[in-house]
N, C-alpha and C positions, 0 to 999 in steps of 0.2 A: 741215461734220460733221467732228466730232471724228476722229482715227487714233489707235492703239494699234499699236505694233511690240512683238511677243514671239517668242521661239524657243525651241521645246520641246528639252531637251536631258536626256540620259539613257546609260546603258548601255546597250548592244546586247541588244536583245529585252526590254527594260520597258515596251514599247507606245506609244512615242512618234507613229508611224505611225499605229496605231489608233486612238489619243486623236484625232488631226489629222483622220483619218478622219468618226469619231463628231461632230466638230464640224462639219464642213462638211454632215454629213447633218442635224445638227439645223437648222440655219439654212437648209436648203434649198439648199446650194451644189453637192450632189451626188446623185448616184442611188446606191442598195444597193450596186452593182456597181464604181463608180469608189472607184480607192485612189490616194494618193499615189506609192504604190512601184509607177509605171508603165513603170520601166526592164525587160526583158526578165530579166536576171541577177538585179535584186533581187527579182523574185516569184518563181523559181527558190530562191533562197537563205534567201526570208522578212528580208534586212536590207534597211535602207538604207546606198546607196553615195553617191548624191550628193544634197545639199541641194537644198530644193525650196522654192517661193514657194506661198504661197496667202492669200486672203483670206475672211472672213467679215465679214456686216453682222449687227450685232444690238443694238437699240433704237437708230436715226438713226446711230450709230456703224460705223465701220469698224476691224475689228481686222487687222493684215496677221501671217501666222503664216509663220514659217521652219521646215520639218522637218529635224533635224542628222541624220547618220549616229552610230550610237552604237558602231563598231568604233572603234580605237584607229588602226588605219592609216589610219583618214580624218578624223584629227582635226584634219587643216589646213581642210576644211570647215567642222568648228565654229568653229574660232578666227577667221574672215577674217568670220565671221557677228555674232560675241558685241558687235564695233564698231557694226553696226549698227542693233541694237534697244534696247528700252529696259529691257525685263524678260525675264527667261526663267523658263520653265514647269521645275521639275528632277522628274522624275519618277523615282521608285525603287518597286521592285518590295516589295510587303507583305510576301512571304515572304523572299526573298533579300536586300534590305537595301541599302545602297549596294556598289556595286562600285567596281574600279579606273577605269573610264572615268568613272562618278560623280564621282570626287574629282578628275580631271583638268578635266572639262568646269566642274564648281563652283569649282575655284579659279580659272582664268580669269575668269568671269563676278565671283569677289570682287575682283577684282584690278583689274578696270575698274569697282568702283562700284555694281554692279548688284543689285538687293533684290530675291531670287527669292521663286517663289511653289511653295512644294512641294507635289507631285503623290504620294500614297501609291496607289498602282495596285495593280489585281488584288487587292481587298480580297475578292474575291471565291474566291479560291483556299482549297483545306479546311487550308492548314498556314500560311496568312498571320497575322501579327502587325503589324497596324497601330501600335500603340501602342509598341512595342519598337522598331521600324523608325523611328519619328519620334525618339526617343532617340539612337539611332545617328546620325540624319542631325544630331540637334544637338552631336554629340561632333564629327562630320565637321567641321561650320561652324567649332567651337572649333580643330578640329587647323591648318585652313586659316587662322586670323587672322580670322574675321570681324569686324567691328567690331557696336558695340551697335545700331547701328539693323540690321543685317543679318541680327543674331542674332534679331530679332523678327519673322522669317519669317511669313507666314499659310500654316496647313496645312490643306488640303482632299483627302478620301478619295475615289478613285475606284473604276469598274469599266468601263474604258474599250471594252471588247469588247461588255459589256451596253448599255454607252453611257448611264450615269449618275454623277453625284456628289453627293457631300453633305457640307456644313462640319463635322457631327458624325458618329460611326458610329451614334449612336442615333435621327438624323435618316430622315425617308422619302422618298426620292428615286426617280423614274422616269426624269431627264433629265439634262444638263447644264449645265443653266440655273445652278447656284450656281455652276459653275466660271466661267461666263460674267460672273455678274454680280460673281465677285469679280477677275477682270481688271480690270471696269471700277472698280471702287474702287479697288483697289492701283496699277495702274499709270497712270501720269500723261500725258496726251497728248502725243502727239508732237512738237509746236510750237504756239507761240501766235501770234495772229494779226499780233503785230507782225513775227514770223521771214519772214513772205509777201512783205512790203514790202523786203526787203534784198536785196541784189545773190545772184545764185545761188549756191549751194556744195554740190554734189554729189559722192559718192564711191561709184565702183563694188567692191562687195564680192562679186560672182558674176562669172561669164561665161559666154553661153549663145553658142551657132552655129546661124543660119537658112542654109540655101540659097541663099535670095533673097535676104536683107536683110545676109549674111557676121556677121562677129563682133558682136555685140550685149553691153551692159555693164547687169547690174542694179545699180540705185544708190538709194542712204538720200539722199534730198533734206535738208539742212540748215539752210537758210535759201533764200530767194526761191523764184520759181516757174522753171519748164522747159517750153518750147513745142517745139512740129513748126517746122521752118524755124529754127530760134533759131540764128544764131551763138555760138559757146562756144569758150573756151580749154581744152585740157587741159595743165593741170601734171602732169607727170613727175616720178617719184623722186629724178631726177637733179638736177631743179630746172629744166627746159628747157621751154619753154612752145610748145603749137603749135594754131593755129588749126583750126577744126573746124566741120561745121552738123550740128544735127540733122536726121533724116530722116525718122523713125518713133517714134514713145512709144507705150508700152504701160501699163497698169495691170493689177494682177492681179485676178481676178474667181472664187472657186473654183480649180481647178486648171487654168482658161484662162487667156486672158489677153485683155485689151480694147483697141483703140487709141483715143486720144484727144488732142486737143489740146492739155491743158496740164494740170499738175500742180504742186500746191502744197508747202510745205516739209512735212515729216514724213513723206510717202507714199513706199512703195517701190516704183519705175518700171523697164521696161527700155527701153534706148535704144540706136535704130541711127543709124548714119551716123558713126561714130568707130572706123573702122578702126586698128589697133595700140594699145588701151588697155589696160593691164593692172590688176589687182586691187590697190587703195590711191592710185591716181593721183586728181587733183582735177578736178572739172568747175566751171570759173567762169565766171560771165559779161563778167570783164575780166581782163587780162592781168595787171594788178600787183597782184591780189588774193591773200592769201598763202595757201600749199596747207594743207591737214587735215593731222593727223599722218597718216605712213604706217601700213599695217596691217601687224604683222610677223606672219611663219610661221616656224613650229617647222622645223629645218633634217631633211634627209633622214638616215636613218639606216644604209641596204645601200645597194649598187649591183651592178649585173653589166652583162655586156655583150648587145647585141641584135646578133645578124649573120644575113645573109641564109643561107635553106637551100641547102648545098650537098652532103646525103644522095643516097644513088643515089637514092632516091624523090623529089627535090625536082621539083616543078613538075607534080605529078602531081592536084593536088587544088586548088593554089591559083589564086585569080584575079589576086593581086599577088605577083609573086617577086622583083622588082629591089630592087636597093638605093637606089636613087630613089624608088622607090615605099614603101619602108620608112620612108625619111628623111622623105617628105612627110607620112606619116601621125603619124609622133612630133612632127613641128613643130605639127601642128593639134592635138595632143591637147595639147603644151604650152600652148594658148589658154586652156584650161578647166582643166586638171590642176593646180591652183597647186602640191600637196605634190611634184609631180617634178621632178629637173632633170635635162638631159641633155647629155651633152658629145659634139659633133658635128666635133671635132678630128680623129679617124681617119676615113680611109675606109672601112678593111676592117670595121670594127663603130663601133656607137655606144654608148654608156657613161652607163647609166640608173640615177640615183638614185632610190630610194622611201622612203617612211615604213614598209614590212614588208612579210613576205612575200605577204600578201592584197592589199594596194595593189598591189604588181605583176602578183600572181596575177589580177587584175580587167583589168588593161589587156590583158594576154597572152589571155585570155579575148576578149575584146571583137576584138580583133584576129583570133582565129582565126574566130570568127563573120562579119567582114567579109571573109574569105576571103585573109588575108593568110598566108604562109607563113615561117616565121624558127626561128632556133634563137639560144638563150643559155645563157648559161654559169653557173658556179654563182654563189649570192650570196655576197657579200663585206661582212663590218662594215666601216663608215668609221671609221677611228683617226687622230686628229688631237692636233695639240699644243696645250694651253691653258693659258699662262704657262710653259712650259718643260716640262709635264708631259705624260706619253704618254697620251691618255684615250683611252677608248671608250665607245660607249651602253648604258648600261644599262637594265633593266627591272622594273618592279613586278609582280609575277605574284602573282594569287591564285587557288588551286586549293582547288575543293571536291571532295570525295572521300571514299566510304565508309570509317570508322576502321579497319577491317582491311585496306585497302589503303595507307592512309599512308607508312608504314613505305620500300614501294618509291620511293614518288615523291619522300620525303625523301633516299634513299641517292642516285637518280638525279641530281636538283638538286646536292646536293653536289658530285659528280664534277663536274659542269659549273659550278664556282663560284658556284654558288647559295646566299646566306645565307638561314636564315630569318628571318624579324623579327615575325612574330606566328603564334598556334596556338590556337586555339578547336575545340572537341568538344561538337557537341549531337544529341542525337535517332541518336547513332551515325554523322553526319557530321559531317567534319572539315572548317576551313576552315584553311589555312595559306596565308602570304604570302612570299614570298621577293623578294631583289633580286639581280637575277642578268645578268650581262653579255649584250648581243643576241647575242653570239656563241655564249655556250650555251645558246642558246633554240633556234637554228635547227637545224632536224632534230628536233626534239625531240617534237613533236606528234603525230607517228605512232607512236613508241614509248610515249609518254604514253595515247594509245588501249589498245595493246593492253595496257599493264602495270595498268590501272584496269577492263579488259574492258569499257570504253564505258563506264562509271558515271560516271567524273571529268568536271569541266568546268575547263577553263584558260581565265583571262584575263588576257592582258598588256597592260601601258602603260609606253611610253616615259617613264623618269623622269629623263633629262638624262646628258650626259657626265661618267663620273668617271673617276679612274686605272685603266690596262690592268692588268687582273685576272691577268696571268698568260699561261701556255701551258694549255689545254684538253684533258685527254685523252678523245677521243670513242670512242666503239666504231664505227668506222668499216665498214661495211659493204662486202664485196668484190662485185664486179659480174660476172656472168656471161654472157660475151660471145662470140656468133658467130663462128665461124671461117670461115662459108662464106654465102653467099646461095640463097633457095630458100623451099618453103613449108614451115613446121615440122610434125614429124608426132607422134601421139601416142605412138606406141612411143619416141622420141627423149625426149618431156617426160616419158615416164613413169619414166623413168630418173635422169632431172636434178632432178627434184624432191627427189629426197633430199639434194640437197647444200644446197638454199635454198628461198627464195620465188621463183616465177615470175611474171614480168609478161603473159606470151602465152598464148594457148588453142592447138589445135592447127587447121592451116590457116593462119596468120599467116602471112605474107610479113614473111621478115627478111634483111637483108643484111649482110655482112662487117663488122664492129665494131659490130653493134647489141648494145646491153646487152638480154637478156632474161629476168633475174632478178638476186637478188642470193646473196650466199654467205656464210653465218654463221661462216665461219671469218675473213674479214676480206681474203684475198687473191681478187687478179681470176682467174676461171677460164675459159680459153677454151674453147667446147665446142661439138658439132655438133648441132645441133636439129633437123636433116632426114633425120637417118640412119635407116633403114628396116629392120625386121626382116627377118634372113636366111631364106629359106624354101627349104625343100625338098621333095624329092617322099615323106618319110619322116612319116607321122602317127603319134603313140603320144600314149596317155592320159596327161595331166598334163603335156606338153612346151609347149601353148598355155597360157600366163599370162594370167588376166585383167586386160586393163588397168585401172587404176582412177586415174583424175587428181584431184589436188586442185583444186578451182577455182584460176585464177590472181587475183595481186591487180593488179586496173585501174589504171595510172597516171592519175591526174590531175596538172593542173598544178601545185596544192599540194603534193601528194606528191612531186612529180617532182622539185620546187626543194627540198625537203626532204631527199631521199634522195641525189642525185646528188652524187658525186664531184668533185675539183677537177679530174680530167682528163676530164671529161664534159660534152656539151653536152644540154639537153633538146629536141626538135627539135618545133616544133608546127605541127599543120596542120589544114586546117578539118573533117577525119575523125579524125585520128589524133595520138596525143602517146605519142612515142617516147624512150628515154634511147638515146644512143651514144656512141661515144668520140671524142675529136675528133681522133684518128689511127686509122683505119678499122682497118689492117692490123697485124699482130704485129711486123712488122720495124720500122716507123713508128715504133712504141710503144716500143719497144726501144730505138731511134734518140735519141727526145726523151728517155727515162729518163738515157740516157749524155750525152746534151748538158749535163743541168740538173745533172749530178755535176762536170761540167767546170767 
């Protein structure tokens, strides 16, 4: 049976998972209700976070498909996948055209010599412009230095939600058969019969964890055969070799997996029995075989400290509240989250390095749902020296915004050291591209939503480390800090809402040092949110004013990470997300300031 290995890559929300689901339904691999986005967070947010494997059977052949994330923060999931497949389906929205992540994933695939199939998706949109988008994609290929062979990419038009594809826009089609046929024509079989007779060489590109089997490796077999109970050698990235034994072997069928006794070259399998295996290592039949080239992952761009929750409300909601439990959980996360790095050298906190705010926020949300209590410090950009020059990460930001609101966006981005590299206007919409330090972008997304009245779209992609851009003057908001513990009252909040934006509603339990809102003037303000109205036995017309409270701005992990100041922690528990000062009492905060000055 001929095997073809493909990955579906695209910008976020361009329809990768929808297309994969439609392919599985057409080939009978899943029902209508089954989706590749099986994780609860993925279903809630409508985005793919973890890359996943599936396979479909078509015309006596097997097509292994890897569905990849589209968000820039999870690009490490995409980078390692591209090495294990033979072709990519590049999905581009027929209305939006190529976006930042499209450029990133295409660049990676072209560097590896892959020849993509371009799928112009969502052609059923009222504002779709498929022909113009094909020209944009062609220009993108040229900009990224594609060779002549890669420039002759096949194009197919699809509406994955409706489940059809066609070679030409004028064709009639009601299914995805044209796309499946094109994959068989364009993608070469994953291996030749001779490759199966050679000694085993396989490489993990993904990791999974099973409560019964332990750590499992998802591998591409490059040559030879792999069997259950086979003795193999794992060659590490440092050049060491250790003997191991395969205990279980699985292939993918639809969204499930099927246990097999043997798999041949070209297939993608899941292997158990290899504890401590890492992505990019080599599984070989003999100890003296040459290792496969290592898989390189781009470096993290931000860091922050994870600490055990020590607030006055600590331990009231979580199941896991100790330092040891937090460390064990973070160590387990490292086994499958390759974009993450953690420094365990300190005992009072753990320094976590990630690919962006969303990358860290998803980890924190998972910890919260599992019953962990913790607090994190303000995210900081990683600054390092490259060839003697102080450098920091920069991001390419593409903003789609109504033309009338483009001025305020350009002004704000310029203040944050953003340099405009492109500006296009069409049908009253502006598309602006900036090159901006990651430092400048931290905390801007919340402002952006307010400035654009919710009508703007902001997409960012790390473009690499560049020379340090200098100091950035951000209009940091001051914090409204509670001076007392107790239950917040509507009367007190009614008076405080004139000073800024509140994060809490009446009857919320607060403690001394908890941040209950922000102050627009920029300086911290110590307030009493539990102060009640003075009552007298004299009643007069007009003396009882009606209390009208503006709805508070609820804190989420993402908004908290973006808004918190350097002297604050974001407290995360299974039921609540709170901002607090690192030093809870006013006296301690004053002492800390004096110590900094000295």
